[in-house]
C-alpha positions in Angstrom: -12.4 -18.5 9.0 -10.0 -20.8 7.3 -7.6 -19.4 4.7 -5.7 -21.2 1.9 -2.2 -20.2 1.1 -1.1 -22.6 -1.6 1.6 -21.0 -3.7 5.2 -20.0 -3.2 6.8 -16.7 -4.3 7.9 -16.7 -7.9 9.8 -14.3 -10.1 7.8 -12.9 -13.0 9.1 -10.6 -15.6 6.8 -7.6 -16.0 7.7 -4.7 -18.2 11.4 -5.7 -18.4 11.8 -6.1 -14.6 11.6 -9.3 -12.5 9.0 -9.0 -9.8 8.8 -11.2 -6.7 5.1 -12.4 -6.8 3.0 -14.5 -4.6 -0.6 -15.7 -5.4 -2.6 -16.6 -2.3 -5.6 -18.8 -2.4 -5.1 -21.1 -5.3 -2.6 -23.9 -6.3 -2.1 -22.8 -9.8 -0.8 -19.2 -10.0 -0.7 -17.5 -13.4 -2.9 -17.1 -16.4 -6.2 -19.0 -16.5 -6.1 -20.5 -13.0 -9.2 -20.6 -10.7 -11.4 -18.6 -13.1 -14.3 -18.6 -10.6 -12.6 -16.4 -8.0 -12.2 -12.6 -8.6 -8.7 -11.3 -8.3 -7.5 -8.8 -5.7 -4.0 -7.2 -6.2 -2.6 -5.5 -3.1 0.2 -3.0 -3.3 2.5 -2.5 -0.3 3.6 0.9 0.9 7.0 2.5 1.6 8.9 2.0 -1.7 12.5 0.9 -0.8 11.3 -0.2 2.6 8.1 -2.1 2.1 7.5 -5.6 0.7 4.8 -8.2 0.1 5.1 -9.2 3.8 2.5 -6.7 5.0 -0.2 -7.2 2.4 0.4 -11.0 2.7 -0.3 -10.8 6.4 -3.3 -8.5 6.2 -5.1 -9.8 3.1 -4.5 -13.5 3.3 -7.8 -13.8 5.2 -9.6 -12.9 1.9 -8.5 -16.0 0.1 -11.7 -17.8 0.8 -13.4 -15.5 -1.7 -10.6 -14.0 -3.8 -7.3 -14.9 -5.5 -5.0 -12.4 -3.7 -1.9 -11.4 -5.5 0.8 -9.7 -3.5 4.3 -8.7 -4.7 7.4 -6.7 -4.1 7.1 -3.6 -6.3 9.9 -2.7 -8.7 12.9 -1.6 -6.6 11.6 -3.0 -3.4 11.9 -6.3 -1.4 13.4 -9.1 -3.6 12.3 -7.6 -6.9 14.7 -6.2 -9.5 15.4 -2.5 -9.4 15.3 -1.3 -13.0 14.0 2.2 -13.1 12.1 4.4 -13.4 10.4 4.3 -10.0 7.5 6.5 -11.0 3.9 6.2 -10.2 3.1 5.7 -13.9 5.6 2.8 -14.1 4.4 1.1 -10.8 0.8 1.4 -12.1 1.9 -0.2 -15.4 3.5 -3.0 -13.5 0.2 -3.7 -11.7 -1.5 -3.9 -15.1 1.2 -6.3 -16.3 0.4 -8.5 -13.2 -3.3 -8.3 -13.9 -2.6 -9.6 -17.4 -0.2 -12.3 -16.1 -2.8 -13.7 -13.7 -5.4 -13.7 -16.4 -8.0 -11.3 -14.9 -10.0 -8.9 -17.0 -10.8 -6.8 -13.9 -9.4 -6.6 -10.4 -10.1 -5.3 -6.9 -7.2 -2.9 -6.4 -6.0 -2.4 -2.9 -3.2 -0.4 -1.4 -2.1 1.4 1.8 0.1 4.3 2.4 2.4 4.8 -0.6 0.6 1.8 -2.1 -2.5 3.9 -2.0 -0.8 6.4 -4.3 -0.2 3.7 -6.8 -3.6 2.2 -6.4 -5.3 5.5 -7.1 -2.9 6.0 -10.0 -3.9 2.6 -11.4 -7.6 3.4 -11.0 -7.1 6.7 -12.9 -5.0 5.2 -15.7 -6.8 1.9 -16.1 -10.5 2.7 -15.1 -11.9 -0.2 -17.1 -9.8 -2.7 -15.2 -10.9 -1.8 -11.7 -14.0 -3.4 -10.1 -13.4 -1.8 -6.7 -10.8 0.2 -5.0 -9.7 -0.3 -1.3 -7.5 2.4 0.1 -5.8 2.6 3.5 -4.0 5.5 5.3 -3.0 7.3 2.1 -3.0 10.8 0.6 -3.9 12.5 -2.7 -1.2 15.2 -2.6 2.0 16.0 -0.7 0.3 18.1 1.9 0.7 15.1 4.3 4.5 15.9 4.3 4.0 19.0 6.4 1.3 17.4 8.6 3.7 14.5 9.2 6.5 16.8 10.1 4.4 18.7 12.6 3.1 15.4 14.2 6.6 13.9 14.4 8.1 16.9 16.1 5.1 17.3 18.5 5.1 13.6 19.6 5.7 13.0 23.3 6.5 9.4 22.5 10.1 9.9 21.3 12.4 12.9 20.7 13.0 12.7 16.9 16.3 13.5 15.4 15.3 16.3 13.1 18.3 15.7 10.7 17.4 12.1 10.2 13.7 12.9 9.9 14.5 15.4 7.2 16.7 13.0 5.3 14.1 10.2 5.1 11.2 12.6 4.3 13.1 14.4 1.6 14.7 11.3 0.0 18.3 12.2 0.7 19.5 9.2 2.7 23.0 8.2 1.9 22.9 4.4 1.6 21.0 1.4 3.0 22.6 1.7 6.4 21.5 5.3 6.6 18.0 4.4 5.5 17.9 1.8 8.3 19.0 4.4 10.9 16.5 7.0 9.7 13.7 4.3 9.5 14.5 3.2 13.1 14.1 6.9 14.2 10.5 7.3 13.0 9.1 3.7 13.4 8.0 4.3 17.0 5.5 6.9 15.7 3.5 4.4 13.5 1.4 2.3 15.8 -1.4 3.4 18.2 0.2 1.3 21.0 4.0 1.4 21.1 5.7 -1.9 21.4 9.5 -1.6 21.4 10.0 -5.3 20.6 7.9 -4.9 17.5 9.8 -1.8 16.5 13.1 -3.6 16.8 11.8 -6.7 14.9 10.6 -4.4 12.1 13.9 -2.7 11.8 15.6 -6.0 11.5 13.1 -7.5 9.0 12.8 -4.6 6.6 14.5 -5.0 3.2 16.4 -1.7 2.6 16.6 -0.3 -1.0 17.7 3.3 -0.5 17.8 4.3 -4.2 14.1 3.4 -4.6 13.2 5.3 -1.5 15.1 8.4 -2.5 13.5 8.5 -5.9 10.0 8.2 -4.4 10.5 11.0 -1.9 12.9 13.3 -3.8 11.5 13.0 -7.3 7.8 11.8 -7.1 6.7 13.5 -3.9 7.5 17.2 -4.4 5.0 17.5 -7.3 2.5 14.8 -6.2 -1.1 16.1 -6.4 -3.9 14.0 -8.0 -6.8 15.7 -6.3 -8.2 17.1 -9.6 -8.2 13.6 -11.1 -10.1 11.8 -8.2 -13.6 12.8 -9.3 -12.9 10.7 -12.4 -12.7 7.5 -10.4 -16.0 5.8 -11.0 -15.5 2.4 -9.3 -16.9 1.8 -5.8 -14.2 3.0 -3.4 -13.5 2.3 0.3 -11.2 4.7 2.2 -9.9 3.5 5.6 -7.6 5.3 8.0 -6.4 5.0 11.6 -7.5 7.9 13.9 -4.0 8.3 15.2 -2.1 8.1 11.9 0.8 10.5 12.1 2.1 10.4 8.5 -1.1 10.4 6.5 -3.6 11.8 9.0 -7.3 11.5 8.9 -7.8 14.7 7.0 -5.9 13.2 4.0 -8.4 10.4 3.8 -11.3 12.8 4.2 -10.0 14.7 1.2 -9.9 11.5 -0.9 -13.4 10.4 0.2 -14.8 13.8 -0.5 -13.4 13.9 -4.1 -14.1 10.3 -5.3 -17.8 10.0 -6.1 -19.8 8.0 -3.5 -16.6 6.8 -1.7 -17.1 5.3 1.8 -14.8 6.5 4.6 -14.2 4.4 7.7 -12.0 5.7 10.6 -10.5 3.2 12.9 -10.4 4.7 16.4 -7.8 2.5 18.0 -5.2 2.5 15.2 -2.3 4.5 14.0 -1.0 4.0 10.4 -2.0 0.3 10.2 -5.6 -0.5 11.1 -5.3 -3.6 8.8 -3.0 -5.0 11.5 -3.9 -3.1 14.6 -7.7 -3.7 14.3 -7.4 -6.7 11.9 -10.7 -8.3 12.6 -12.7 -5.1 12.2 -10.7 -4.1 9.1 -11.5 -7.4 7.5 -15.1 -7.1 8.3 -15.3 -3.6 6.9 -13.6 -4.6 3.7 -15.8 -7.7 3.3 -19.0 -5.8 3.8 -17.9 -3.1 1.3 -16.9 -5.7 -1.3 -20.2 -7.6 -0.7 -22.0 -4.5 -1.9 -20.2 -4.2 -5.2 -22.6 -5.3 -7.9 -19.9 -6.5 -10.3 -18.5 -8.9 -7.6 -22.0 -10.4 -6.9 -22.5 -11.4 -10.5 
């Protein structure tokens, strides 16, 4: 299936912070362009480590049917880093981007920590969400203990417990330290370990340690939105890799059990990234789900 990628990244000021934004699938990004296509906004994971690169790679295939907006979140990638780095602020930034692109409603998608923000957005802006697509995420901080257990039990690598604790608790010292700690846990992420891919990812990651520390030292300890999930009324797809070490399957089962009529799909040959590890099936699952959303068929 052909895909159209017609725009270049641009800096957009949203809520007093310049965001690095890319609109895929049309040649006129911004308000009022391509009104016939619904808009999908995809939020990357790993604040302070993630960027638009992953959602660009995994959601560009949907540009035949959607305008897909990907971006570096506040404090990540090439975007400005004016605080706060709270879930509330990141959700407000998504809504600012929705307004900038000229969409009344959007398909909201996000994986891992991007799933936290996607659920936050659906809770705070329910009238703006046509459908919600989640991937390998969690509704509370219980995944922290599960991840620690899985990391220490892994036969793949022997994890440096001190580095693991620093990155999981948000107490890394600087960007170089974040890089070292990230390199320590990266071999755990994929179903099939490829050391060349691990090294490439370490090299290509944009490191923003202050953002990461805020997310894991300030946001994470009190993170728990389970009581709010029954209030999400839009059609919701929850996807997860069977071998995800950091947000294991039980985290997605919890989410799917709390959001009314949510659909759960487990990818048997994936770790934390089924959108890349089983890309063809992931795209098929998402397309079939979205094809069944009444508001998108109108």
